[in-house]
N, C-alpha and C positions, 0 to 999 in steps of 0.2 A: 513515391509516397502517394501521389494522386491516385494511381491505380489501386494501391493497397487500401486507401481510405474508401474508394468506391466499391471495394469488395471484389475486384477482378479475380476470378478463380485461379488463373495461371499464376498471378503474382502471389496470391496467398499460398499456393502450392510450393512456390520457390522459397517463401519465408519458412514454411513448415519444414521442408527438407533441409534448410540451412541450420535450423535451430533444434529440431526434435531430438536428435541423438545427444547433443550436448545437455539438453534438459534431462533426458533419460539418465545420462551418466550421473548427474547431480542427484537425481531422485533415488537412484540405486543406493547411493551412499546414505541418503536420508531415510529411506523406507525399507529397502529389501532386507537388510540384515537385522532389522528391528522387529520382524514379525514372528520369528520362531516357527516359520512355515516352510513348506517345500519350495524349491526354486521356481517351480511352475507358478505357484500362487503368488510368489514375490514378483516374478516377471509380469504376470498378468496385472497385478496391482500397479506396478510402475507404468505399464502401457495405458491403463485406464486413467491414471493421474495425468499423464502427458496429454491424452486426448481431451480430458476435461479442461486442462489448462488452456490448450489451444482453442477449444470451443468458446471459452470465455474471452480469450484474447482476440478472437476474430469476430466477436459481437460488434455491431455497427458503432455503438457508443465507445467501446474500448479502442477500436481502430482509430477513431477520431481523437481519442485522448493521447495516443502515442505521438510525440512531437518530432520523431525522426532524428533527434540529437543524441539522447541518452542511449547507451547500448541496449538493443532489443532483448538480449539475453537477461539483463538485469530487470527489465520490464516484465519478462516472463517469470522470473524468480519471485517477484512480488505476488503475482497471481497464483503461482504454484504454492507459495507459502499459505495463502488463504485456503486453497483447496485442502492442503494437508491438515491445517488447523481444524477445518470443518470435519474432516474424516476422524481426527483425534477426538473431537467432541462427540461425534456419533458413536464411536467405540466406547467412550466413557459412559454414555447413556445406556448403551446396549449391555455392557458387562459390569457396570458399577465400579469402574476403575478410575483412579486419577490419571490425567494425561501422562503418557510415557511410563506407566507402571508395569508394562508388559516386558517379556524377555527381549533384551537388546534395545530397550527404549532409549538408552544413552545415545545410540547412533542417530535416532530421530531428533533427540534434543540438540545434539551437536550440529546436525544438518540444518535444523530450523534456526539455530543461533547464527550460522553462517548466512542463511537467507535474510535473517533479521538485520545483520550488519550491512549487507548490501542494500537492503531497503532503506535503512536509516541513512546511509550515504546518499541515496537517491533523494530522499526527502530533504536532507540538508541542502542539496543542490537546488531543489525546487524552491525552498525557502529563500535561498540566496537570490534566485531569479526574481522571486516575488518582491523582495526588498529593493532590488535594483530598479524596479518600476515605481517606487514610492518617491514622493517629494521629500525634501530634507526634513521638514517638520514631521511628516508621517513616519519616516524611518526612525527619527529620534523617539517618537512615541512608541513605536513598535519595540525598540530596544529597551526603553525604560520599563515597559509593562511586561514584555514577554521574553526579553533577553536575559543576560546574566544578572542584571541588577534586580529585575523582578519586583519593581516598586508597586505599592498600592496606588490606587487612583489619586489619592490625596498627595502622595509624594511626587508622582509624575506631574500632577497639575502645578505643584510648586516649582518644579524644575523648569517646566515649559512656560510658566507665567500665565497659566490659564485657570479657569474655575474647574471644579470637579465635574460639573455637568458638561462643560465643553470637552473635557477629556473623555468622558463617558460616551458622548455622541460620536466623537472621532474614532474611538475604539470600536464601537459597533460597526461603523463603516469599514474599518480595517478587517474585523472578523468576517463580515459578509464577503468582502472581496477575496480574502484569503481562502475561505471555504469554497467559493466559486472557482478560484484558481486551482486548488487541489483536486476538486471534483472533475475539472476539465482534464486533469492528468491521471484520472482513474483512482484517486484516493478519497476516502471518507464518503463514499457514495450513499451510505445508509444514514448519514447525519444531516440534520437540518438546523437552521438557526431560528429559534423561537424566542422572541423577547430579547433578553440579553445573554441567553445561554444556548449551548449546542446540545441537541437532543437527538437520540436515535429515533428514526421514523417508526411508526407503529407497524407491527408485523415483521420487524427485523429482530433477529436474535442477538 
C-alpha cells in the first residue's frame, strides 16, 4: 500500500495487470454490445474506457483515497461507472438522444445497474464505518435525522432533549465530517458544504 500510494511504477503496473482484464470483461458486457458498431470499434471503446478508468484511479488523490480494505475491483467499478455516465451524457449532447436510447442500450443500462448496486454496497459500508466513529449521542442524531426515521429537526430535538438550534449545530458538524470522510474515499469530490446545504462547486457539471 505504501508503494502504491507513493506512485511506484512497478507496483502500479502490477495493480493494472491484476485488474485490467477483469474490468475489461465487465465493460464488454456494459458497453460493447450496446453500440450497434463493429467489433473493432467496440473493442477500442472498451480499451479506451479501461485506460481512462485507470488514469483516474492512479491519480495521486485517488490513490490516497483507496483504503486497502475494500476490494480494489469494486473501487474501479465506481470510477468506471462515472466514466461511462460521462460518455453517455456526451453522446446525448452530440446526437440529441436520451441516455441508452441507442441500439442495445438495454445492455448498458443493465451493466450500469450492476455497477450502481456494487457502488451502493460500498457506500453503505462507508456509512457504517463513519457511524462507528461517532459518539452515542452523534450516532443517535444521525439515525434520527438521516436514518429510517428521518425526523425533522424539531422532532429530533424533542427525542434528544435538545433545542432545535442545538440539533442544527450538531447536524452541521456531522454533515461536514461526513462529507470530508466520503471525499477522502473518492466520493462527492465535486460537492462542497456552504452554509447549511451541500452544493456543487462552480465549473462542475
